[in-house]
All heavy atoms as an XYZ file, in Angstrom:
545
protein
N      -8.420      5.431     13.328
C      -9.137      4.019     13.175
C     -10.415      4.327     12.387
O     -11.154      5.227     12.603
C      -9.416      3.630     14.579
C     -10.143      2.341     14.572
S      -9.685      1.091     15.766
C      -7.951      0.993     15.793
N     -10.765      3.430     11.633
C     -11.918      3.406     10.730
C     -13.204      3.042     11.569
O     -13.222      2.109     12.254
C     -11.821      2.612      9.530
C     -10.899      3.107      8.441
C     -10.742      2.209      7.285
N     -10.224      2.903      6.150
C      -8.962      3.277      6.006
N      -8.133      2.995      6.947
N      -8.452      3.972      4.939
N     -14.197      3.868     11.378
C     -15.554      3.603     12.017
C     -16.551      3.641     10.936
O     -16.498      4.502      9.907
C     -15.861      4.646     13.055
C     -14.954      4.616     14.334
N     -13.576      4.947     14.213
C     -15.237      4.338     15.464
C     -13.065      4.785     15.447
N     -14.092      4.491     16.230
N     -17.702      2.967     11.038
C     -18.807      2.997     10.284
C     -19.800      4.009     10.665
O     -20.029      4.088     11.824
C     -19.557      1.618     10.054
C     -18.769      0.578      9.361
O     -17.895      0.959      8.547
O     -18.858     -0.567      9.742
N     -20.348      4.803      9.759
C     -21.366      5.744     10.030
C     -22.800      4.986     10.127
O     -23.038      4.189      9.305
C     -21.472      6.762      8.816
C     -22.710      7.772      9.241
C     -20.284      7.538      8.807
N     -23.435      5.116     11.337
C     -24.597      4.339     11.585
C     -25.877      5.175     11.570
O     -26.904      4.597     11.782
C     -24.520      3.612     12.951
C     -24.255      4.601     14.148
C     -23.350      2.539     12.843
C     -24.289      3.984     15.457
N     -25.782      6.485     11.338
C     -26.960      7.317     11.230
C     -27.302      7.450      9.714
O     -26.376      7.429      8.854
C     -26.631      8.718     11.753
C     -26.437      8.696     13.288
C     -27.683      8.407     14.096
O     -28.834      8.736     13.598
O     -27.599      7.774     15.094
N     -28.591      7.528      9.404
C     -28.965      7.690      7.998
C     -28.253      8.817      7.213
O     -27.814      8.606      6.099
C     -30.430      7.949      8.035
C     -30.894      7.373      9.285
C     -29.770      7.651     10.193
N     -28.086      9.925      7.913
C     -27.259     11.076      7.248
C     -26.763     11.941      8.431
O     -27.490     12.125      9.333
C     -27.985     11.864      6.263
C     -29.317     12.479      6.810
O     -29.712     12.075      7.895
N     -29.879     13.285      6.054
N     -25.506     12.312      8.399
C     -24.857     13.036      9.480
C     -24.047     14.233      8.814
O     -23.198     13.910      7.912
C     -23.934     12.117     10.331
O     -24.696     11.057     10.840
C     -23.374     12.900     11.413
N     -24.187     15.409      9.384
C     -23.424     16.499      8.916
C     -21.994     16.292      9.339
O     -21.647     15.950     10.423
C     -23.976     17.779      9.500
N     -21.079     16.637      8.343
C     -19.633     16.702      8.710
C     -19.379     18.225      8.718
O     -19.580     18.772      7.660
C     -18.840     15.875      7.631
C     -17.375     16.054      7.939
C     -19.252     14.460      7.531
N     -18.947     18.710      9.818
C     -18.758     20.152      9.921
C     -17.364     20.631     10.080
O     -16.493     19.890     10.290
C     -19.583     20.613     11.337
C     -21.071     20.089     11.279
C     -21.838     20.751     12.365
N     -23.241     20.355     12.256
C     -24.092     21.030     11.478
N     -23.848     22.094     10.795
N     -25.378     20.689     11.462
N     -17.236     21.935      9.856
C     -15.890     22.591      9.862
C     -15.427     22.792     11.326
O     -14.171     23.090     11.462
C     -15.930     23.924      9.147
O     -16.885     24.766      9.736
C     -16.300     23.628      7.696
N     -16.224     22.603     12.221
C     -15.755     22.777     13.656
C     -16.625     21.877     14.562
O     -17.686     21.282     14.161
N     -16.144     21.703     15.777
C     -16.772     20.745     16.695
C     -17.976     21.419     17.326
O     -18.020     21.662     18.651
C     -15.756     20.307     17.774
N     -19.027     21.813     16.544
C     -20.193     22.420     17.213
C     -21.400     22.296     16.127
O     -21.076     22.293     14.931
C     -19.864     23.950     17.341
O     -21.095     24.626     17.448
N     -22.490     22.123     16.720
C     -23.776     21.966     15.767
C     -23.935     23.370     15.047
O     -24.677     23.396     14.099
C     -24.910     21.680     16.566
C     -24.869     20.203     17.022
N     -25.051     19.168     16.252
C     -24.711     19.710     18.302
C     -24.934     18.039     16.952
N     -24.752     18.396     18.166
N     -23.278     24.426     15.476
C     -23.423     25.683     14.840
C     -22.313     25.974     13.752
O     -22.484     26.873     13.054
C     -23.435     26.870     15.841
C     -24.555     26.796     16.701
C     -25.884     27.221     16.460
C     -24.685     26.153     18.020
N     -26.607     26.872     17.468
C     -26.039     26.213     18.418
C     -23.756     25.533     18.758
C     -26.477     25.801     19.785
C     -24.162     25.064     20.121
C     -25.511     25.187     20.484
N     -21.422     25.038     13.719
C     -20.260     25.199     12.712
C     -20.905     24.799     11.269
O     -21.881     24.101     11.157
C     -19.190     24.231     13.000
N     -20.289     25.498     10.273
C     -20.822     25.247      8.851
C     -20.638     23.771      8.532
O     -19.720     23.029      8.775
C     -19.906     26.066      7.960
C     -20.322     26.012      6.532
C     -19.557     26.869      5.561
N     -18.146     26.498      5.543
C     -17.718     25.581      4.656
N     -18.522     24.939      3.912
N     -16.420     25.235      4.607
N     -21.730     23.289      7.748
C     -21.660     21.908      7.301
C     -20.874     21.921      5.924
O     -21.238     22.648      5.048
C     -23.103     21.492      7.031
C     -23.151     20.041      6.432
C     -24.465     19.429      6.358
O     -25.505     19.867      7.056
N     -24.815     18.564      5.438
N     -19.809     21.228      5.956
C     -19.009     21.074      4.707
C     -19.475     19.999      3.756
O     -19.404     20.102      2.546
N     -20.010     18.894      4.389
C     -20.515     17.786      3.612
C     -21.413     16.857      4.419
O     -21.682     17.338      5.621
C     -19.426     17.037      2.888
O     -19.947     16.067      1.886
C     -18.615     16.106      3.905
N     -21.882     15.778      3.952
C     -22.789     14.942      4.726
C     -22.227     13.547      4.571
O     -21.765     13.133      3.517
C     -24.169     15.085      4.076
C     -25.157     14.201      4.724
C     -26.519     14.486      4.070
O     -26.686     14.093      2.853
O     -27.407     14.936      4.716
N     -22.307     12.742      5.582
C     -21.935     11.339      5.635
C     -23.192     10.577      5.666
O     -24.085     10.906      6.358
C     -21.020     11.038      6.837
N     -23.238      9.430      4.900
C     -24.396      8.637      4.784
C     -24.065      7.266      5.531
O     -22.929      6.847      5.623
C     -24.747      8.351      3.397
C     -25.038      9.548      2.561
C     -25.317      9.186      1.041
C     -26.177     10.394      3.047
N     -25.185      6.643      5.875
C     -25.114      5.379      6.675
C     -24.260      4.425      5.810
O     -24.530      4.270      4.610
C     -26.505      4.815      7.019
C     -26.417      3.437      7.768
S     -28.014      2.754      8.041
C     -28.767      3.917      9.122
N     -23.320      3.739      6.492
C     -22.524      2.766      5.743
C     -21.184      3.345      5.367
O     -20.248      2.490      4.952
N     -20.946      4.565      5.131
C     -19.778      5.180      4.752
C     -18.787      4.955      5.846
O     -19.154      4.689      7.115
C     -19.835      6.562      4.489
C     -20.574      6.972      3.152
C     -20.488      8.390      2.775
O     -21.404      9.165      3.212
O     -19.528      8.786      2.105
N     -17.474      5.089      5.585
C     -16.434      4.853      6.514
C     -15.800      6.180      6.901
O     -15.528      7.031      5.940
C     -15.361      3.899      6.038
O     -16.007      2.629      5.618
C     -14.294      3.617      7.045
N     -15.616      6.456      8.166
C     -14.970      7.750      8.689
C     -13.769      7.298      9.500
O     -13.850      6.528     10.441
C     -16.012      8.441      9.531
C     -15.641      9.850      9.986
C     -15.669     10.895      9.006
C     -15.301     10.129     11.229
C     -15.356     12.192      9.457
C     -14.974     11.392     11.665
C     -14.984     12.368     10.708
N     -12.598      7.899      9.069
C     -11.355      7.564      9.888
C     -11.195      8.642     10.936
O     -11.176      9.772     10.562
C     -10.163      7.680      8.811
C      -8.816      7.352      9.644
C     -10.322      6.680      7.607
N     -11.296      8.182     12.117
C     -11.281      9.077     13.311
C      -9.783      9.239     13.756
O      -9.072      8.326     13.963
C     -12.006      8.449     14.487
C     -11.846      9.416     15.715
C     -13.449      8.365     14.081
N      -9.390     10.548     13.756
C      -8.021     10.885     14.140
C      -7.987     11.339     15.610
O      -7.014     11.094     16.362
C      -7.377     12.067     13.239
C      -7.350     11.627     11.895
C      -7.938     12.470     10.890
C      -6.721     10.491     11.413
C      -7.864     12.191      9.532
C      -6.684     10.188     10.106
C      -7.262     10.993      9.115
O      -7.083     10.675      7.856
N      -9.146     11.985     16.014
C      -9.190     12.514     17.484
C     -10.660     12.576     17.901
O     -11.433     12.735     17.028
C      -8.635     13.989     17.485
C      -7.303     14.077     18.122
C      -6.868     15.524     18.038
O      -7.465     16.429     18.663
O      -5.804     15.810     17.506
N     -10.868     12.443     19.222
C     -12.183     12.775     19.832
C     -12.064     13.756     20.959
O     -10.960     13.690     21.518
C     -12.664     11.390     20.446
C     -13.111     10.411     19.387
C     -13.548      9.106     20.123
N     -13.981      8.125     19.263
C     -15.140      7.611     19.068
N     -16.139      8.194     19.808
N     -15.430      6.713     18.165
N     -12.983     14.494     21.136
C     -12.955     15.470     22.215
C     -13.983     15.106     23.276
O     -14.830     14.164     23.110
C     -13.025     16.890     21.825
C     -14.480     17.219     21.301
O     -15.462     16.488     21.576
N     -14.589     18.281     20.628
N     -13.835     15.754     24.408
C     -14.683     15.541     25.619
C     -16.188     15.827     25.409
O     -16.977     15.364     26.145
C     -14.192     16.195     26.840
C     -12.786     15.691     27.220
C     -12.148     16.482     28.358
O     -12.753     17.553     28.742
O     -10.993     16.219     28.820
N     -16.441     16.647     24.331
C     -17.804     17.189     24.104
C     -18.517     16.138     23.212
O     -19.693     16.347     22.831
C     -17.773     18.472     23.522
C     -17.419     19.637     24.409
C     -15.960     19.773     24.604
O     -15.181     19.618     23.540
O     -15.483     19.954     25.676
N     -17.917     15.085     22.862
C     -18.536     14.022     22.027
C     -18.387     14.117     20.565
O     -19.197     13.565     19.710
N     -17.432     14.899     20.052
C     -17.109     15.105     18.649
C     -15.936     14.283     18.203
O     -14.970     14.212     18.901
C     -16.883     16.579     18.363
C     -18.112     17.422     18.394
C     -18.529     18.074     19.516
C     -19.045     17.706     17.402
N     -19.689     18.654     19.242
C     -20.091     18.509     18.024
C     -19.177     17.350     16.116
C     -21.071     18.889     17.345
C     -20.223     17.804     15.387
C     -21.264     18.600     15.997
N     -16.033     13.779     16.925
C     -14.881     13.052     16.353
C     -14.334     13.924     15.184
O     -15.112     14.459     14.397
C     -15.350     11.709     15.833
N     -13.034     14.078     15.129
C     -12.502     14.721     13.980
C     -11.871     13.743     13.154
O     -11.047     12.793     13.648
C     -11.448     15.794     14.574
C     -10.637     16.374     13.412
C     -11.097     17.310     12.460
C      -9.319     16.281     13.052
N     -10.134     17.701     11.650
C      -9.034     16.988     11.924
C      -8.230     15.479     13.608
C      -7.708     17.096     11.424
C      -7.022     15.456     13.049
C      -6.742     16.278     11.935
N     -12.059     13.773     11.887
C     -11.461     12.782     10.993
C     -11.781     12.947      9.543
O     -12.039     14.131      9.077
N     -11.726     11.960      8.770
C     -11.871     12.056      7.263
C     -12.722     10.929      6.704
O     -12.611      9.819      7.091
C     -10.386     11.975      6.697
C     -10.336     12.207      5.204
C      -8.840     12.234      4.797
O      -7.965     11.709      5.462
N      -8.737     12.746      3.646
N     -13.514     11.359      5.780
C     -14.485     10.438      5.069
C     -13.547      9.737      4.057
O     -12.876     10.277      3.238
C     -15.541     11.117      4.357
C     -16.763     11.485      5.241
C     -17.722     12.408      4.413
C     -17.502     10.233      5.749
N     -13.729      8.390      4.038
C     -13.112      7.544      2.996
C     -13.570      7.906      1.631
O     -12.935      7.874      0.569
C     -13.223      6.046      3.250
C     -12.089      5.465      4.117
O     -11.088      6.216      4.271
O     -12.287      4.346      4.641
N     -14.910      8.090      1.589
C     -15.598      8.308      0.306
C     -15.068      9.462     -0.587
O     -14.713      9.318     -1.706
C     -17.042      8.500      0.435
O     -17.532      7.568      1.416
C     -17.886      8.493     -0.809
N     -14.910     10.562      0.054
C     -14.584     11.860     -0.829
C     -13.322     12.487     -0.104
O     -12.866     13.535     -0.701
C     -15.687     12.744     -0.930
C     -16.310     13.284      0.414
O     -15.643     13.074      1.514
O     -17.280     14.000      0.436
N     -12.852     12.012      0.928
C     -11.556     12.511      1.475
C     -11.811     13.730      2.362
O     -10.851     14.466      2.768
N     -13.093     14.171      2.499
C     -13.414     15.421      3.229
C     -12.989     15.271      4.798
O     -13.198     14.224      5.356
C     -14.955     15.717      3.223
C     -15.236     17.076      3.840
C     -15.137     18.260      3.051
C     -15.558     17.214      5.127
C     -15.358     19.445      3.638
C     -15.788     18.413      5.651
C     -15.691     19.622      4.942
O     -15.938     20.786      5.524
N     -12.338     16.250      5.286
C     -11.871     16.296      6.705
C     -12.763     17.188      7.492
O     -13.058     18.351      7.026
C     -10.415     16.769      6.813
C     -10.025     16.777      8.264
C      -9.479     15.850      6.040
N     -13.295     16.785      8.596
C     -14.171     17.562      9.495
C     -14.567     16.842     10.750
O     -13.891     15.847     11.173
N     -15.595     17.438     11.407
C     -16.067     16.944     12.729
C     -17.461     16.469     12.469
O     -18.258     16.899     11.768
C     -16.174     18.180     13.682
C     -14.792     18.629     13.972
C     -14.198     19.631     13.248
C     -14.146     18.187     15.166
C     -12.972     20.179     13.561
C     -12.993     18.851     15.580
C     -12.398     19.753     14.819
N     -17.692     15.299     13.175
C     -19.118     14.769     13.338
C     -19.317     14.301     14.726
O     -18.398     13.816     15.391
C     -19.361     13.697     12.248
C     -18.666     12.366     12.469
S     -19.477     11.012     11.534
C     -19.310     11.612      9.824
N     -20.584     14.093     15.089
C     -20.908     13.594     16.428
C     -20.388     12.121     16.565
O     -20.649     11.317     15.689
C     -22.331     13.671     16.620
C     -22.816     14.710     15.647
C     -21.850     14.567     14.541
N     -19.601     11.889     17.546
C     -19.061     10.480     17.802
C     -20.230      9.459     17.873
O     -20.047      8.260     17.532
C     -18.166     10.371     19.023
N     -21.327      9.835     18.330
C     -22.397      8.999     18.552
C     -22.930      8.488     17.195
O     -23.717      7.495     17.091
C     -23.586      9.649     19.278
N     -22.661      9.071     16.062
C     -23.058      8.725     14.670
C     -22.201      7.606     14.223
O     -22.378      7.174     13.094
C     -23.127      9.855     13.768
N     -21.229      7.176     15.038
C     -20.153      6.211     14.450
C     -20.242      4.947     15.250
O     -20.432      4.919     16.482
C     -18.762      6.804     14.565
C     -18.583      8.093     13.893
C     -17.265      8.751     14.260
C     -18.564      7.847     12.306
N     -20.003      3.815     14.582
C     -19.869      2.522     15.288
C     -18.411      2.050     15.337
O     -17.602      2.147     14.453
C     -20.636      1.468     14.397
C     -20.539      0.008     14.862
C     -21.287     -0.047     16.290
C     -21.100     -0.954     13.929
N     -17.998      1.857     16.598
C     -16.624      1.444     16.830
C     -16.313      0.161     16.201
O     -17.237     -0.743     16.160
C     -16.361      1.377     18.401
N     -15.128     -0.148     15.776
C     -14.813     -1.506     15.212
C     -14.986     -2.601     16.260
O     -14.851     -2.327     17.453
C     -13.362     -1.292     14.882
C     -13.045      0.117     14.607
C     -14.092      0.825     15.560
N     -15.500     -3.680     15.724
C     -15.764     -4.813     16.687
C     -14.642     -5.157     17.609
O     -14.817     -5.537     18.762
C     -16.250     -6.022     15.933
C     -17.580     -5.852     15.244
C     -17.977     -7.070     14.348
C     -18.682     -5.526     16.207
N     -13.383     -5.097     17.110
C     -12.245     -5.473     17.973
C     -12.203     -4.544     19.231
O     -11.866     -4.986     20.309
C     -10.960     -5.358     17.157
N     -12.604     -3.193     19.103
C     -12.588     -2.311     20.207
C     -13.627     -2.680     21.186
O     -13.527     -2.580     22.326
C     -12.681     -0.860     19.741
C     -11.474     -0.278     18.997
C     -11.730      1.117     18.606
C     -10.201     -0.299     19.881
N     -14.834     -2.952     20.706
C     -15.984     -3.334     21.577
C     -15.665     -4.558     22.268
O     -15.890     -4.634     23.439
C     -17.210     -3.455     20.660
C     -18.428     -3.970     21.505
C     -17.622     -2.143     19.955
N     -15.106     -5.638     21.665
C     -14.780     -6.791     22.390
C     -13.811     -6.684     23.426
O     -13.750     -7.419     24.379
C     -14.383     -7.898     21.300
N     -12.842     -5.700     23.222
C     -11.689     -5.507     24.162
C     -12.203     -4.951     25.460
O     -11.479     -4.901     26.464
C     -10.656     -4.647     23.527
N     -13.292     -4.274     25.476
C     -13.733     -3.493     26.637
C     -14.508     -4.363     27.623
O     -14.949     -5.316     27.525
C     -14.714     -2.262     26.214
C     -13.880     -1.177     25.661
C     -14.807     -0.027     25.284
C     -13.904      1.047     24.683
N     -14.589      2.213     24.556
């Protein structure tokens, strides 16, 4: 599911850890397709902009309005 990045800049990492290597950076307003989330608060997915696949903190993403309204 597509989510908007809501942080000014967020590291997209190679693993679900702040210590994992940063592969690229997502900027506010970019779209991140989330494939999976884990219990530690990481989302694994792909940036629409450049196709990079990696992990970012789920807190940096805004859920689509349809999901928010359904809860």
